[in-house]
C-alpha positions in Angstrom: 29.0 33.2 25.2 31.2 30.2 24.5 33.2 29.5 21.3 30.7 26.8 20.4 27.8 29.3 20.7 29.5 31.8 18.5 30.2 29.1 15.8 26.5 28.0 15.9 25.3 31.6 15.6 27.7 32.4 12.8 26.7 29.2 10.8 23.0 30.0 11.2 23.6 33.5 10.0 25.5 32.4 6.9 23.3 29.5 5.8 20.0 30.2 4.0 16.9 30.4 6.3 15.4 27.0 5.2 18.4 24.7 5.2 18.5 20.9 5.9 20.6 21.4 9.1 17.8 23.2 11.0 17.0 20.2 13.3 20.6 19.8 14.2 20.9 23.5 15.1 17.9 23.2 17.4 19.7 20.3 19.2 23.0 22.3 19.4 21.1 25.3 21.0 19.5 23.0 23.6 22.9 21.5 24.5 24.5 24.9 24.8 21.6 26.2 26.9 21.6 23.4 29.5 23.0 24.1 32.9 25.0 22.0 35.3 22.1 21.5 37.6 19.5 20.7 34.9 17.9 17.3 34.9 17.1 15.4 31.6 20.4 16.6 30.0 21.2 15.8 26.4 24.2 13.5 26.4 26.3 12.6 23.3 
């Protein structure tokens, strides 16, 4: 797991279950899960 993955996981654990940042966390998880060979990558 990367440092970014640990930070996302820790923030999700500390925030309440229904917080306003939930859509952003879903995007962050998709970015962290993508592989080098994947097509349709999420670019910032």
